[in-house]
DRENVO-767930 format. One record per atom (N, C-alpha, C, O): residue in one letter; atom name; x, y, z. Coordinates in nm, 3 decimals. Layout:
BEGIN
{res:A | atom:CA | c1:X | c2:Y | c3:Z} .
...
***
This chain:
BEGIN
{res:M | atom:N | c1:0.085 | c2:-0.119 | c3:0.000} .
{res:M | atom:CA | c1:0.000 | c2:0.000 | c3:0.000} .
{res:M | atom:C | c1:0.089 | c2:0.124 | c3:0.000} .
{res:M | atom:O | c1:0.169 | c2:0.144 | c3:0.091} .
{res:A | atom:N | c1:0.075 | c2:0.205 | c3:-0.100} .
{res:A | atom:CA | c1:0.153 | c2:0.329 | c3:-0.108} .
{res:A | atom:C | c1:0.086 | c2:0.437 | c3:-0.025} .
{res:A | atom:O | c1:-0.035 | c2:0.458 | c3:-0.032} .
{res:V | atom:N | c1:0.167 | c2:0.505 | c3:0.053} .
{res:V | atom:CA | c1:0.116 | c2:0.610 | c3:0.141} .
{res:V | atom:C | c1:0.182 | c2:0.741 | c3:0.102} .
{res:V | atom:O | c1:0.278 | c2:0.743 | c3:0.025} .
{res:A | atom:N | c1:0.132 | c2:0.849 | c3:0.156} .
{res:A | atom:CA | c1:0.183 | c2:0.984 | c3:0.130} .
{res:A | atom:C | c1:0.334 | c2:0.986 | c3:0.124} .
{res:A | atom:O | c1:0.402 | c2:0.913 | c3:0.198} .
{res:A | atom:N | c1:0.386 | c2:1.068 | c3:0.038} .
{res:A | atom:CA | c1:0.531 | c2:1.076 | c3:0.016} .
{res:A | atom:C | c1:0.599 | c2:1.155 | c3:0.128} .
{res:A | atom:O | c1:0.673 | c2:1.249 | c3:0.101} .
{res:G | atom:N | c1:0.573 | c2:1.117 | c3:0.250} .
{res:G | atom:CA | c1:0.636 | c2:1.184 | c3:0.363} .
{res:G | atom:C | c1:0.768 | c2:1.121 | c3:0.399} .
{res:G | atom:O | c1:0.807 | c2:1.018 | c3:0.344} .
{res:D | atom:N | c1:0.838 | c2:1.184 | c3:0.491} .
{res:D | atom:CA | c1:0.967 | c2:1.139 | c3:0.541} .
{res:D | atom:C | c1:0.944 | c2:1.070 | c3:0.676} .
{res:D | atom:O | c1:0.911 | c2:1.136 | c3:0.775} .
{res:A | atom:N | c1:0.963 | c2:0.938 | c3:0.678} .
{res:A | atom:CA | c1:0.935 | c2:0.861 | c3:0.799} .
{res:A | atom:C | c1:1.024 | c2:0.904 | c3:0.917} .
{res:A | atom:O | c1:0.979 | c2:0.900 | c3:1.032} .
{res:A | atom:N | c1:1.148 | c2:0.945 | c3:0.890} .
{res:A | atom:CA | c1:1.236 | c2:0.990 | c3:1.000} .
{res:A | atom:C | c1:1.180 | c2:1.117 | c3:1.065} .
{res:A | atom:O | c1:1.180 | c2:1.130 | c3:1.187} .
{res:K | atom:N | c1:1.134 | c2:1.210 | c3:0.982} .
{res:K | atom:CA | c1:1.071 | c2:1.330 | c3:1.036} .
{res:K | atom:C | c1:0.939 | c2:1.295 | c3:1.105} .
{res:K | atom:O | c1:0.901 | c2:1.357 | c3:1.204} .
{res:G | atom:N | c1:0.870 | c2:1.194 | c3:1.051} .
{res:G | atom:CA | c1:0.745 | c2:1.149 | c3:1.112} .
{res:G | atom:C | c1:0.766 | c2:1.092 | c3:1.251} .
{res:G | atom:O | c1:0.681 | c2:1.109 | c3:1.338} .
{res:K | atom:N | c1:0.881 | c2:1.025 | c3:1.272} .
{res:K | atom:CA | c1:0.912 | c2:0.973 | c3:1.406} .
{res:K | atom:C | c1:0.927 | c2:1.090 | c3:1.504} .
{res:K | atom:O | c1:0.881 | c2:1.082 | c3:1.618} .
{res:E | atom:N | c1:0.992 | c2:1.198 | c3:1.459} .
{res:E | atom:CA | c1:1.006 | c2:1.317 | c3:1.544} .
{res:E | atom:C | c1:0.868 | c2:1.374 | c3:1.578} .
{res:E | atom:O | c1:0.843 | c2:1.410 | c3:1.693} .
{res:A | atom:N | c1:0.781 | c2:1.383 | c3:1.479} .
{res:A | atom:CA | c1:0.645 | c2:1.435 | c3:1.502} .
{res:A | atom:C | c1:0.570 | c2:1.343 | c3:1.598} .
{res:A | atom:O | c1:0.499 | c2:1.390 | c3:1.686} .
{res:F | atom:N | c1:0.585 | c2:1.211 | c3:1.579} .
{res:F | atom:CA | c1:0.519 | c2:1.115 | c3:1.667} .
{res:F | atom:C | c1:0.570 | c2:1.131 | c3:1.810} .
{res:F | atom:O | c1:0.491 | c2:1.139 | c3:1.905} .
{res:D | atom:N | c1:0.702 | c2:1.134 | c3:1.824} .
{res:D | atom:CA | c1:0.761 | c2:1.142 | c3:1.958} .
{res:D | atom:C | c1:0.716 | c2:1.268 | c3:2.033} .
{res:D | atom:O | c1:0.692 | c2:1.262 | c3:2.154} .
{res:S | atom:N | c1:0.703 | c2:1.380 | c3:1.963} .
{res:S | atom:CA | c1:0.667 | c2:1.503 | c3:2.032} .
{res:S | atom:C | c1:0.517 | c2:1.525 | c3:2.046} .
{res:S | atom:O | c1:0.476 | c2:1.603 | c3:2.132} .
{res:N | atom:N | c1:0.435 | c2:1.460 | c3:1.965} .
{res:N | atom:CA | c1:0.291 | c2:1.484 | c3:1.970} .
{res:N | atom:C | c1:0.207 | c2:1.363 | c3:2.012} .
{res:N | atom:O | c1:0.107 | c2:1.379 | c3:2.082} .
{res:C | atom:N | c1:0.248 | c2:1.245 | c3:1.970} .
{res:C | atom:CA | c1:0.162 | c2:1.127 | c3:1.986} .
{res:C | atom:C | c1:0.206 | c2:1.031 | c3:2.095} .
{res:C | atom:O | c1:0.122 | c2:0.964 | c3:2.157} .
{res:S | atom:N | c1:0.337 | c2:1.023 | c3:2.120} .
{res:S | atom:CA | c1:0.388 | c2:0.921 | c3:2.211} .
{res:S | atom:C | c1:0.340 | c2:0.932 | c3:2.355} .
{res:S | atom:O | c1:0.339 | c2:0.830 | c3:2.425} .
{res:P | atom:N | c1:0.298 | c2:1.050 | c3:2.404} .
{res:P | atom:CA | c1:0.243 | c2:1.048 | c3:2.541} .
{res:P | atom:C | c1:0.118 | c2:0.960 | c3:2.554} .
{res:P | atom:O | c1:0.088 | c2:0.911 | c3:2.662} .
{res:C | atom:N | c1:0.047 | c2:0.940 | c3:2.445} .
{res:C | atom:CA | c1:-0.079 | c2:0.864 | c3:2.451} .
{res:C | atom:C | c1:-0.078 | c2:0.734 | c3:2.371} .
{res:C | atom:O | c1:-0.162 | c2:0.648 | c3:2.395} .
{res:H | atom:N | c1:0.016 | c2:0.718 | c3:2.276} .
{res:H | atom:CA | c1:0.018 | c2:0.601 | c3:2.188} .
{res:H | atom:C | c1:0.156 | c2:0.538 | c3:2.183} .
{res:H | atom:O | c1:0.257 | c2:0.608 | c3:2.188} .
{res:N | atom:N | c1:0.159 | c2:0.405 | c3:2.172} .
{res:N | atom:CA | c1:0.280 | c2:0.330 | c3:2.141} .
{res:N | atom:C | c1:0.286 | c2:0.314 | c3:1.990} .
{res:N | atom:O | c1:0.183 | c2:0.291 | c3:1.927} .
{res:S | atom:N | c1:0.404 | c2:0.325 | c3:1.931} .
{res:S | atom:CA | c1:0.417 | c2:0.299 | c3:1.788} .
{res:S | atom:C | c1:0.476 | c2:0.161 | c3:1.763} .
{res:S | atom:O | c1:0.463 | c2:0.106 | c3:1.653} .
{res:D | atom:N | c1:0.541 | c2:0.103 | c3:1.863} .
{res:D | atom:CA | c1:0.609 | c2:-0.025 | c3:1.847} .
{res:D | atom:C | c1:0.533 | c2:-0.143 | c3:1.904} .
{res:D | atom:O | c1:0.584 | c2:-0.255 | c3:1.904} .
{res:S | atom:N | c1:0.413 | c2:-0.119 | c3:1.953} .
{res:S | atom:CA | c1:0.332 | c2:-0.228 | c3:2.007} .
{res:S | atom:C | c1:0.185 | c2:-0.192 | c3:1.996} .
{res:S | atom:O | c1:0.148 | c2:-0.079 | c3:1.966} .
{res:N | atom:N | c1:0.102 | c2:-0.291 | c3:2.021} .
{res:N | atom:CA | c1:-0.042 | c2:-0.268 | c3:2.024} .
{res:N | atom:C | c1:-0.092 | c2:-0.243 | c3:2.166} .
{res:N | atom:O | c1:-0.212 | c2:-0.231 | c3:2.190} .
{res:E | atom:N | c1:0.003 | c2:-0.235 | c3:2.259} .
{res:E | atom:CA | c1:-0.032 | c2:-0.209 | c3:2.398} .
{res:E | atom:C | c1:-0.092 | c2:-0.070 | c3:2.412} .
{res:E | atom:O | c1:-0.038 | c2:0.027 | c3:2.359} .
{res:K | atom:N | c1:-0.202 | c2:-0.062 | c3:2.484} .
{res:K | atom:CA | c1:-0.271 | c2:0.065 | c3:2.503} .
{res:K | atom:C | c1:-0.199 | c2:0.148 | c3:2.608} .
{res:K | atom:O | c1:-0.156 | c2:0.097 | c3:2.711} .
{res:K | atom:N | c1:-0.186 | c2:0.278 | c3:2.580} .
{res:K | atom:CA | c1:-0.146 | c2:0.377 | c3:2.681} .
{res:K | atom:C | c1:-0.275 | c2:0.447 | c3:2.717} .
{res:K | atom:O | c1:-0.364 | c2:0.385 | c3:2.776} .
{res:V | atom:N | c1:-0.288 | c2:0.574 | c3:2.684} .
{res:V | atom:CA | c1:-0.416 | c2:0.645 | c3:2.697} .
{res:V | atom:C | c1:-0.503 | c2:0.607 | c3:2.577} .
{res:V | atom:O | c1:-0.623 | c2:0.581 | c3:2.591} .
{res:G | atom:N | c1:-0.440 | c2:0.605 | c3:2.459} .
{res:G | atom:CA | c1:-0.506 | c2:0.563 | c3:2.336} .
{res:G | atom:C | c1:-0.447 | c2:0.431 | c3:2.290} .
{res:G | atom:O | c1:-0.354 | c2:0.380 | c3:2.352} .
{res:P | atom:N | c1:-0.500 | c2:0.375 | c3:2.183} .
{res:P | atom:CA | c1:-0.455 | c2:0.244 | c3:2.135} .
{res:P | atom:C | c1:-0.312 | c2:0.246 | c3:2.083} .
{res:P | atom:O | c1:-0.263 | c2:0.349 | c3:2.036} .
{res:G | atom:N | c1:-0.244 | c2:0.131 | c3:2.092} .
{res:G | atom:CA | c1:-0.114 | c2:0.113 | c3:2.029} .
{res:G | atom:C | c1:-0.131 | c2:0.116 | c3:1.878} .
{res:G | atom:O | c1:-0.233 | c2:0.070 | c3:1.827} .
{res:L | atom:N | c1:-0.033 | c2:0.168 | c3:1.807} .
{res:L | atom:CA | c1:-0.049 | c2:0.192 | c3:1.664} .
{res:L | atom:C | c1:0.040 | c2:0.105 | c3:1.576} .
{res:L | atom:O | c1:0.045 | c2:0.127 | c3:1.455} .
{res:K | atom:N | c1:0.109 | c2:0.006 | c3:1.633} .
{res:K | atom:CA | c1:0.189 | c2:-0.084 | c3:1.551} .
{res:K | atom:C | c1:0.097 | c2:-0.157 | c3:1.454} .
{res:K | atom:O | c1:-0.008 | c2:-0.208 | c3:1.494} .
{res:G | atom:N | c1:0.135 | c2:-0.162 | c3:1.329} .
{res:G | atom:CA | c1:0.054 | c2:-0.231 | c3:1.229} .
{res:G | atom:C | c1:-0.076 | c2:-0.159 | c3:1.195} .
{res:G | atom:O | c1:-0.171 | c2:-0.222 | c3:1.148} .
{res:L | atom:N | c1:-0.080 | c2:-0.030 | c3:1.219} .
{res:L | atom:CA | c1:-0.203 | c2:0.048 | c3:1.202} .
{res:L | atom:C | c1:-0.268 | c2:0.027 | c3:1.065} .
{res:L | atom:O | c1:-0.389 | c2:0.008 | c3:1.057} .
{res:F | atom:N | c1:-0.189 | c2:0.030 | c3:0.959} .
{res:F | atom:CA | c1:-0.245 | c2:0.018 | c3:0.825} .
{res:F | atom:C | c1:-0.288 | c2:-0.124 | c3:0.790} .
{res:F | atom:O | c1:-0.353 | c2:-0.146 | c3:0.689} .
{res:K | atom:N | c1:-0.251 | c2:-0.220 | c3:0.873} .
{res:K | atom:CA | c1:-0.293 | c2:-0.359 | c3:0.851} .
{res:K | atom:C | c1:-0.417 | c2:-0.397 | c3:0.932} .
{res:K | atom:O | c1:-0.471 | c2:-0.506 | c3:0.915} .
{res:K | atom:N | c1:-0.461 | c2:-0.306 | c3:1.018} .
{res:K | atom:CA | c1:-0.578 | c2:-0.336 | c3:1.100} .
{res:K | atom:C | c1:-0.704 | c2:-0.333 | c3:1.014} .
{res:K | atom:O | c1:-0.711 | c2:-0.259 | c3:0.916} .
{res:D | atom:N | c1:-0.801 | c2:-0.414 | c3:1.052} .
{res:D | atom:CA | c1:-0.928 | c2:-0.415 | c3:0.979} .
{res:D | atom:C | c1:-1.000 | c2:-0.282 | c3:0.994} .
{res:D | atom:O | c1:-1.064 | c2:-0.234 | c3:0.900} .
{res:A | atom:N | c1:-0.990 | c2:-0.224 | c3:1.112} .
{res:A | atom:CA | c1:-1.061 | c2:-0.099 | c3:1.138} .
{res:A | atom:C | c1:-0.990 | c2:-0.020 | c3:1.246} .
{res:A | atom:O | c1:-0.917 | c2:-0.075 | c3:1.328} .
{res:L | atom:N | c1:-1.012 | c2:0.110 | c3:1.244} .
{res:L | atom:CA | c1:-0.963 | c2:0.198 | c3:1.349} .
{res:L | atom:C | c1:-1.054 | c2:0.185 | c3:1.470} .
{res:L | atom:O | c1:-1.158 | c2:0.119 | c3:1.463} .
{res:A | atom:N | c1:-1.016 | c2:0.246 | c3:1.581} .
{res:A | atom:CA | c1:-1.099 | c2:0.240 | c3:1.702} .
{res:A | atom:C | c1:-1.238 | c2:0.297 | c3:1.679} .
{res:A | atom:O | c1:-1.333 | c2:0.258 | c3:1.747} .
{res:N | atom:N | c1:-1.251 | c2:0.389 | c3:1.582} .
{res:N | atom:CA | c1:-1.383 | c2:0.447 | c3:1.552} .
{res:N | atom:C | c1:-1.464 | c2:0.361 | c3:1.455} .
{res:N | atom:O | c1:-1.574 | c2:0.400 | c3:1.416} .
{res:G | atom:N | c1:-1.410 | c2:0.245 | c3:1.417} .
{res:G | atom:CA | c1:-1.481 | c2:0.152 | c3:1.330} .
{res:G | atom:C | c1:-1.457 | c2:0.174 | c3:1.181} .
{res:G | atom:O | c1:-1.499 | c2:0.092 | c3:1.100} .
{res:K | atom:N | c1:-1.390 | c2:0.282 | c3:1.145} .
{res:K | atom:CA | c1:-1.363 | c2:0.311 | c3:1.004} .
{res:K | atom:C | c1:-1.244 | c2:0.230 | c3:0.956} .
{res:K | atom:O | c1:-1.157 | c2:0.193 | c3:1.034} .
{res:K | atom:N | c1:-1.241 | c2:0.202 | c3:0.825} .
{res:K | atom:CA | c1:-1.132 | c2:0.128 | c3:0.764} .
{res:K | atom:C | c1:-1.001 | c2:0.204 | c3:0.783} .
{res:K | atom:O | c1:-0.998 | c2:0.327 | c3:0.779} .
{res:A | atom:N | c1:-0.892 | c2:0.131 | c3:0.803} .
{res:A | atom:CA | c1:-0.760 | c2:0.190 | c3:0.827} .
{res:A | atom:C | c1:-0.697 | c2:0.233 | c3:0.695} .
{res:A | atom:O | c1:-0.606 | c2:0.167 | c3:0.645} .
{res:T | atom:N | c1:-0.746 | c2:0.343 | c3:0.640} .
{res:T | atom:CA | c1:-0.690 | c2:0.399 | c3:0.516} .
{res:T | atom:C | c1:-0.616 | c2:0.528 | c3:0.549} .
{res:T | atom:O | c1:-0.634 | c2:0.586 | c3:0.657} .
{res:E | atom:N | c1:-0.533 | c2:0.572 | c3:0.456} .
{res:E | atom:CA | c1:-0.462 | c2:0.698 | c3:0.478} .
{res:E | atom:C | c1:-0.559 | c2:0.812 | c3:0.502} .
{res:E | atom:O | c1:-0.538 | c2:0.894 | c3:0.591} .
{res:A | atom:N | c1:-0.665 | c2:0.820 | c3:0.423} .
{res:A | atom:CA | c1:-0.762 | c2:0.929 | c3:0.437} .
{res:A | atom:C | c1:-0.829 | c2:0.927 | c3:0.574} .
{res:A | atom:O | c1:-0.846 | c2:1.032 | c3:0.635} .
{res:N | atom:N | c1:-0.868 | c2:0.809 | c3:0.623} .
{res:N | atom:CA | c1:-0.934 | c2:0.800 | c3:0.753} .
{res:N | atom:C | c1:-0.838 | c2:0.828 | c3:0.868} .
{res:N | atom:O | c1:-0.877 | c2:0.887 | c3:0.969} .
{res:I | atom:N | c1:-0.714 | c2:0.786 | c3:0.853} .
{res:I | atom:CA | c1:-0.613 | c2:0.814 | c3:0.957} .
{res:I | atom:C | c1:-0.583 | c2:0.963 | c3:0.960} .
{res:I | atom:O | c1:-0.572 | c2:1.022 | c3:1.067} .
{res:R | atom:N | c1:-0.570 | c2:1.024 | c3:0.844} .
{res:R | atom:CA | c1:-0.546 | c2:1.168 | c3:0.836} .
{res:R | atom:C | c1:-0.664 | c2:1.245 | c3:0.898} .
{res:R | atom:O | c1:-0.643 | c2:1.343 | c3:0.970} .
{res:A | atom:N | c1:-0.786 | c2:1.200 | c3:0.872} .
{res:A | atom:CA | c1:-0.905 | c2:1.265 | c3:0.929} .
{res:A | atom:C | c1:-0.904 | c2:1.253 | c3:1.081} .
{res:A | atom:O | c1:-0.941 | c2:1.348 | c3:1.151} .
{res:K | atom:N | c1:-0.862 | c2:1.139 | c3:1.133} .
{res:K | atom:CA | c1:-0.855 | c2:1.120 | c3:1.279} .
{res:K | atom:C | c1:-0.750 | c2:1.213 | c3:1.339} .
{res:K | atom:O | c1:-0.773 | c2:1.271 | c3:1.445} .
{res:I | atom:N | c1:-0.635 | c2:1.226 | c3:1.273} .
{res:I | atom:CA | c1:-0.532 | c2:1.319 | c3:1.320} .
{res:I | atom:C | c1:-0.587 | c2:1.461 | c3:1.319} .
{res:I | atom:O | c1:-0.569 | c2:1.536 | c3:1.416} .
{res:D | atom:N | c1:-0.653 | c2:1.499 | c3:1.211} .
{res:D | atom:CA | c1:-0.707 | c2:1.634 | c3:1.198} .
{res:D | atom:C | c1:-0.814 | c2:1.665 | c3:1.301} .
{res:D | atom:O | c1:-0.810 | c2:1.768 | c3:1.367} .
{res:D | atom:N | c1:-0.910 | c2:1.574 | c3:1.315} .
{res:D | atom:CA | c1:-1.031 | c2:1.601 | c3:1.393} .
{res:D | atom:C | c1:-1.026 | c2:1.551 | c3:1.536} .
{res:D | atom:O | c1:-1.103 | c2:1.598 | c3:1.621} .
{res:G | atom:N | c1:-0.937 | c2:1.455 | c3:1.566} .
{res:G | atom:CA | c1:-0.932 | c2:1.399 | c3:1.700} .
{res:G | atom:C | c1:-1.063 | c2:1.330 | c3:1.734} .
{res:G | atom:O | c1:-1.128 | c2:1.272 | c3:1.647} .
{res:G | atom:N | c1:-1.100 | c2:1.337 | c3:1.861} .
{res:G | atom:CA | c1:-1.225 | c2:1.277 | c3:1.905} .
{res:G | atom:C | c1:-1.202 | c2:1.166 | c3:2.004} .
{res:G | atom:O | c1:-1.095 | c2:1.105 | c3:2.007} .
{res:N | atom:N | c1:-1.301 | c2:1.140 | c3:2.086} .
{res:N | atom:CA | c1:-1.295 | c2:1.036 | c3:2.188} .
{res:N | atom:C | c1:-1.173 | c2:1.054 | c3:2.279} .
{res:N | atom:O | c1:-1.103 | c2:0.958 | c3:2.310} .
{res:G | atom:N | c1:-1.150 | c2:1.178 | c3:2.321} .
{res:G | atom:CA | c1:-1.040 | c2:1.208 | c3:2.411} .
{res:G | atom:C | c1:-0.913 | c2:1.253 | c3:2.341} .
{res:G | atom:O | c1:-0.825 | c2:1.310 | c3:2.406} .
{res:M | atom:N | c1:-0.902 | c2:1.230 | c3:2.211} .
{res:M | atom:CA | c1:-0.784 | c2:1.272 | c3:2.136} .
{res:M | atom:C | c1:-0.803 | c2:1.415 | c3:2.088} .
{res:M | atom:O | c1:-0.907 | c2:1.448 | c3:2.031} .
{res:P | atom:N | c1:-0.703 | c2:1.500 | c3:2.109} .
{res:P | atom:CA | c1:-0.716 | c2:1.638 | c3:2.059} .
{res:P | atom:C | c1:-0.706 | c2:1.642 | c3:1.907} .
{res:P | atom:O | c1:-0.647 | c2:1.553 | c3:1.845} .
{res:A | atom:N | c1:-0.762 | c2:1.746 | c3:1.848} .
{res:A | atom:CA | c1:-0.751 | c2:1.768 | c3:1.704} .
{res:A | atom:C | c1:-0.614 | c2:1.831 | c3:1.675} .
{res:A | atom:O | c1:-0.571 | c2:1.922 | c3:1.745} .
{res:Y | atom:N | c1:-0.548 | c2:1.780 | c3:1.572} .
{res:Y | atom:CA | c1:-0.417 | c2:1.832 | c3:1.532} .
{res:Y | atom:C | c1:-0.422 | c2:1.910 | c3:1.402} .
{res:Y | atom:O | c1:-0.318 | c2:1.943 | c3:1.346} .
{res:K | atom:N | c1:-0.542 | c2:1.939 | c3:1.353} .
{res:K | atom:CA | c1:-0.557 | c2:2.009 | c3:1.226} .
{res:K | atom:C | c1:-0.482 | c2:2.142 | c3:1.224} .
{res:K | atom:O | c1:-0.421 | c2:2.176 | c3:1.123} .
{res:E | atom:N | c1:-0.487 | c2:2.216 | c3:1.333} .
{res:E | atom:CA | c1:-0.422 | c2:2.347 | c3:1.340} .
{res:E | atom:C | c1:-0.282 | c2:2.339 | c3:1.402} .
{res:E | atom:O | c1:-0.210 | c2:2.439 | c3:1.405} .
{res:I | atom:N | c1:-0.244 | c2:2.222 | c3:1.452} .
{res:I | atom:CA | c1:-0.116 | c2:2.205 | c3:1.519} .
{res:I | atom:C | c1:-0.009 | c2:2.154 | c3:1.423} .
{res:I | atom:O | c1:0.105 | c2:2.201 | c3:1.424} .
{res:L | atom:N | c1:-0.047 | c2:2.057 | c3:1.340} .
{res:L | atom:CA | c1:0.047 | c2:1.997 | c3:1.244} .
{res:L | atom:C | c1:0.013 | c2:2.044 | c3:1.103} .
{res:L | atom:O | c1:-0.103 | c2:2.045 | c3:1.063} .
{res:G | atom:N | c1:0.115 | c2:2.083 | c3:1.028} .
{res:G | atom:CA | c1:0.096 | c2:2.119 | c3:0.889} .
{res:G | atom:C | c1:0.078 | c2:1.995 | c3:0.803} .
{res:G | atom:O | c1:0.098 | c2:1.883 | c3:0.851} .
{res:D | atom:N | c1:0.040 | c2:2.013 | c3:0.678} .
{res:D | atom:CA | c1:0.018 | c2:1.900 | c3:0.588} .
{res:D | atom:C | c1:0.145 | c2:1.816 | c3:0.571} .
{res:D | atom:O | c1:0.137 | c2:1.693 | c3:0.569} .
{res:S | atom:N | c1:0.260 | c2:1.880 | c3:0.558} .
{res:S | atom:CA | c1:0.384 | c2:1.803 | c3:0.542} .
{res:S | atom:C | c1:0.417 | c2:1.725 | c3:0.669} .
{res:S | atom:O | c1:0.470 | c2:1.614 | c3:0.662} .
{res:D | atom:N | c1:0.387 | c2:1.783 | c3:0.787} .
{res:D | atom:CA | c1:0.407 | c2:1.710 | c3:0.913} .
{res:D | atom:C | c1:0.318 | c2:1.586 | c3:0.916} .
{res:D | atom:O | c1:0.361 | c2:1.479 | c3:0.959} .
{res:K | atom:N | c1:0.194 | c2:1.601 | c3:0.871} .
{res:K | atom:CA | c1:0.102 | c2:1.487 | c3:0.869} .
{res:K | atom:C | c1:0.147 | c2:1.382 | c3:0.767} .
{res:K | atom:O | c1:0.135 | c2:1.262 | c3:0.792} .
{res:D | atom:N | c1:0.199 | c2:1.427 | c3:0.651} .
{res:D | atom:CA | c1:0.254 | c2:1.333 | c3:0.553} .
{res:D | atom:C | c1:0.366 | c2:1.252 | c3:0.616} .
{res:D | atom:O | c1:0.373 | c2:1.131 | c3:0.600} .
{res:D | atom:N | c1:0.455 | c2:1.321 | c3:0.688} .
{res:D | atom:CA | c1:0.568 | c2:1.254 | c3:0.754} .
{res:D | atom:C | c1:0.518 | c2:1.157 | c3:0.861} .
{res:D | atom:O | c1:0.567 | c2:1.044 | c3:0.869} .
{res:L | atom:N | c1:0.423 | c2:1.200 | c3:0.940} .
{res:L | atom:CA | c1:0.369 | c2:1.115 | c3:1.046} .
{res:L | atom:C | c1:0.303 | c2:0.990 | c3:0.988} .
{res:L | atom:O | c1:0.322 | c2:0.881 | c3:1.040} .
{res:I | atom:N | c1:0.228 | c2:1.006 | c3:0.882} .
{res:I | atom:CA | c1:0.161 | c2:0.892 | c3:0.819} .
{res:I | atom:C | c1:0.265 | c2:0.798 | c3:0.757} .
{res:I | atom:O | c1:0.248 | c2:0.676 | c3:0.764} .
{res:A | atom:N | c1:0.371 | c2:0.852 | c3:0.697} .
{res:A | atom:CA | c1:0.479 | c2:0.768 | c3:0.644} .
{res:A | atom:C | c1:0.543 | c2:0.687 | c3:0.757} .
{res:A | atom:O | c1:0.574 | c2:0.569 | c3:0.739} .
{res:Y | atom:N | c1:0.563 | c2:0.749 | c3:0.872} .
{res:Y | atom:CA | c1:0.620 | c2:0.679 | c3:0.987} .
{res:Y | atom:C | c1:0.527 | c2:0.569 | c3:1.036} .
{res:Y | atom:O | c1:0.571 | c2:0.457 | c3:1.061} .
{res:L | atom:N | c1:0.400 | c2:0.599 | c3:1.049} .
{res:L | atom:CA | c1:0.304 | c2:0.498 | c3:1.093} .
{res:L | atom:C | c1:0.292 | c2:0.385 | c3:0.993} .
{res:L | atom:O | c1:0.274 | c2:0.269 | c3:1.032} .
{res:D | atom:N | c1:0.301 | c2:0.417 | c3:0.864} .
{res:D | atom:CA | c1:0.297 | c2:0.314 | c3:0.761} .
{res:D | atom:C | c1:0.419 | c2:0.222 | c3:0.774} .
{res:D | atom:O | c1:0.407 | c2:0.100 | c3:0.758} .
{res:R | atom:N | c1:0.534 | c2:0.280 | c3:0.801} .
{res:R | atom:CA | c1:0.655 | c2:0.198 | c3:0.819} .
{res:R | atom:C | c1:0.640 | c2:0.105 | c3:0.938} .
{res:R | atom:O | c1:0.691 | c2:-0.007 | c3:0.936} .
{res:K | atom:N | c1:0.569 | c2:0.149 | c3:1.043} .
{res:K | atom:CA | c1:0.547 | c2:0.066 | c3:1.160} .
{res:K | atom:C | c1:0.445 | c2:-0.045 | c3:1.132} .
{res:K | atom:O | c1:0.425 | c2:-0.134 | c3:1.215} .
{res:S | atom:N | c1:0.381 | c2:-0.040 | c3:1.016} .
{res:S | atom:CA | c1:0.284 | c2:-0.143 | c3:0.979} .
{res:S | atom:C | c1:0.348 | c2:-0.261 | c3:0.909} .
{res:S | atom:O | c1:0.283 | c2:-0.363 | c3:0.887} .
{res:V | atom:N | c1:0.475 | c2:-0.248 | c3:0.874} .
{res:V | atom:CA | c1:0.545 | c2:-0.355 | c3:0.799} .
{res:V | atom:C | c1:0.580 | c2:-0.468 | c3:0.893} .
{res:V | atom:O | c1:0.638 | c2:-0.568 | c3:0.850} .
***
């Protein structure tokens, strides 16, 4: 599955500074929110939607269920990088 042409190394930095307090990227173990290892291989996200790039990007943008919205916090290139990083963690 081809994902946004982001930089996974920069995405790790974005994950570490924004997402890691609540999510694990290297396991499915829950912190505050679900673990995200293999995110793109999951049948569905926690909200029941299919694990596609568009749905993951919408979740990052809009937040919900305790997760803050990052639409105004992360730029599009930051989100591309973050999604590339999460996609790499799905391998």
